[in-house]
C-alpha positions in Angstrom: -9.3 -17.3 37.8 -6.8 -15.6 35.1 -3.2 -15.9 35.5 -0.3 -15.8 33.0 3.0 -16.7 33.8 4.4 -14.2 31.2 4.7 -13.1 27.6 3.1 -15.8 24.9 5.6 -16.9 22.5 5.0 -16.3 18.7 5.4 -20.2 18.6 2.3 -20.8 20.6 0.0 -23.7 18.8 -3.7 -22.8 19.1 -6.0 -25.8 19.3 -9.3 -25.5 18.5 -11.4 -28.3 20.1 -14.2 -29.7 18.6 -16.1 -26.6 17.4 -18.2 -28.8 15.2 -21.8 -28.6 14.3 -22.5 -31.6 15.9 -21.5 -29.8 19.2 -23.7 -26.7 18.6 -27.4 -28.2 17.0 -27.6 -32.0 17.4 -30.6 -32.6 19.8 -28.9 -34.7 22.3 -25.4 -33.3 22.2 -25.7 -29.6 20.7 -25.6 -26.7 23.2 -26.5 -23.1 22.2 -23.6 -22.0 24.2 -21.1 -23.1 21.7 -22.2 -20.0 19.4 -21.2 -17.8 22.0 -17.4 -18.6 21.9 -17.1 -18.1 18.2 -16.6 -14.4 18.5 -13.5 -14.5 20.8 -12.2 -17.7 19.3 -12.6 -15.3 15.9 -10.4 -12.8 17.2 -7.4 -15.5 18.5 -7.8 -16.8 15.0 -8.2 -13.4 13.2 -4.7 -12.2 15.2 -2.8 -15.2 14.4 -4.3 -17.6 12.1 -1.4 -19.7 11.0 -1.0 -20.8 14.6 -4.0 -22.6 14.6 -5.0 -26.2 14.9 -8.4 -27.9 14.9 -9.4 -31.0 16.0 -12.8 -32.7 14.9 -14.5 -36.0 17.1 -15.1 -38.6 14.5 -18.1 -40.9 16.0 -18.1 -44.4 15.7 -19.8 -46.2 12.6 -22.0 -47.6 14.9 -22.1 -49.0 18.2 -21.4 -52.6 17.4 -18.0 -51.2 15.2 -16.8 -49.2 18.4 -13.8 -50.7 21.0 -14.3 -51.7 24.1 -16.5 -49.4 26.4 -17.2 -47.4 23.8 -19.6 -49.8 22.4 -21.5 -49.4 25.5 -21.3 -45.5 25.3 -22.7 -45.7 21.5 -25.0 -47.8 22.4 -26.6 -44.9 25.1 -25.8 -42.4 22.3 -26.7 -44.0 18.9 -28.0 -41.0 17.8 -24.5 -39.4 16.9 -22.9 -42.6 15.3 -21.8 -42.1 12.3 -24.6 -44.5 10.5 -27.3 -41.7 11.7 -25.5 -38.6 11.6 -25.9 -36.1 8.9 -22.4 -35.8 7.2 -22.7 -31.8 7.8 -22.8 -32.8 11.7 -19.2 -33.5 11.8 -17.8 -30.5 9.9 -16.2 -27.4 11.9 -18.9 -25.1 12.6 -19.6 -22.4 9.5 -18.2 -19.5 10.7 -14.9 -20.9 11.5 -13.8 -22.7 8.5 -11.9 -20.0 7.0 -9.4 -20.8 9.4 -9.6 -24.6 9.5 -6.7 -25.5 7.5 -5.1 -27.9 9.6 -7.7 -30.4 11.2 -7.0 -33.4 12.8 -9.5 -36.1 13.4 -9.8 -38.3 16.3 -12.5 -40.8 17.7 -11.4 -40.3 21.2 -11.6 -37.3 23.9 -8.2 -35.9 23.3 -6.8 -34.3 20.4 -3.5 -35.7 21.3 -4.5 -38.7 19.8 -3.8 -37.3 16.0 0.4 -37.5 15.8 0.6 -34.4 13.5 -1.2 -32.1 16.0 0.8 -33.7 18.9 4.4 -33.4 17.0 3.1 -29.7 16.6 2.2 -29.1 19.8 5.6 -30.6 20.9 7.3 -28.5 18.7 5.5 -25.2 19.7 6.0 -26.1 23.4 3.2 -23.7 24.2 -0.7 -24.5 23.6 -3.8 -22.3 23.6 -6.8 -24.1 24.1 -10.1 -23.2 23.1 -13.4 -25.2 22.0 -15.8 -27.7 23.5 -16.5 -29.2 25.9 -14.3 -28.1 28.6 -15.1 -30.9 30.8 -14.6 -33.9 28.3 -12.4 -33.4 25.2 -10.5 -30.0 26.1 -10.0 -31.0 29.7 -8.3 -34.6 28.2 -6.4 -32.7 25.8 -5.1 -30.0 28.4 -4.3 -33.1 30.8 -2.2 -35.1 27.6 -0.4 -31.5 27.0 0.4 -31.2 30.8 1.8 -34.7 30.9 4.2 -33.7 27.8 5.3 -30.5 30.0 4.0 -28.1 27.7 2.8 -24.9 28.8 -1.3 -25.1 28.5 -3.4 -21.5 28.4 -6.8 -22.3 28.3 -9.0 -19.1 26.9 -11.5 -19.2 29.6 -14.1 -17.1 27.7 -13.7 -19.3 24.3 -14.5 -22.4 26.1 -18.2 -24.0 27.1 -20.0 -27.6 27.5 -23.7 -28.5 27.3 -22.9 -28.4 31.3 -21.9 -25.1 32.4 -21.7 -26.6 36.4 -19.3 -29.2 34.9 -17.5 -26.7 32.7 -16.8 -24.5 35.8 -15.6 -27.3 38.0 -13.2 -28.4 35.0 -12.1 -25.0 35.3 -11.5 -24.6 38.8 -9.9 -28.1 39.1 -7.4 -27.2 36.5 -7.0 -23.5 37.9 -6.3 -25.0 41.2 -4.9 -28.5 41.8 -2.4 -27.4 38.5 -2.0 -24.1 39.5 1.9 -24.4 38.5 1.1 -25.8 35.3 -2.4 -24.5 34.0 -2.6 -20.9 33.1 -6.0 -19.3 32.4 -7.2 -15.7 30.6 -9.7 -14.3 28.5 -8.9 -13.9 25.0 -8.2 -10.2 25.2 -5.4 -10.7 27.9 -3.9 -14.0 25.5 -3.8 -11.3 22.6 -2.3 -8.7 24.7 0.5 -11.1 26.1 1.0 -13.0 22.7 4.4 -11.6 21.3 
């Protein structure tokens, strides 16, 4: 499932999607597999610290304050509303904070919802995606970037989900159905190709 279409330009933007404590340690939403993708993400960040743009998922204050079907969503997941979460759960995981100079907050799945991040991605024309969850926020961000005509590269060993089956299915769908638009490679392969 590895494929790069050529060298990666120096201007590529590394979008680190939702690497937050919420997705590592929360009793309902956390997954320890997030800890496993921190080292490869750190390697990319160390090599190209100025290319990083982080996104953070910010839940609704409460179900009643959410819009549309998000109300039903937060009634189901009331433990992750801001009324019930510890503020530390929203923060970028400690291990990655030194690189989190640019952070875009969003209340939806896609990092594209933040205008500044979106503008930076469009200016870069190439995005490298790492983070969580592959089958939700990463997938949504990838689809938005693809629709904007950007080059999208998935760092396969720096992505995860609370459902490993859905993680693999999302990668397979992106790789197989969008084979002329999505590239997938390991962090080592990305670093070797990043000019």
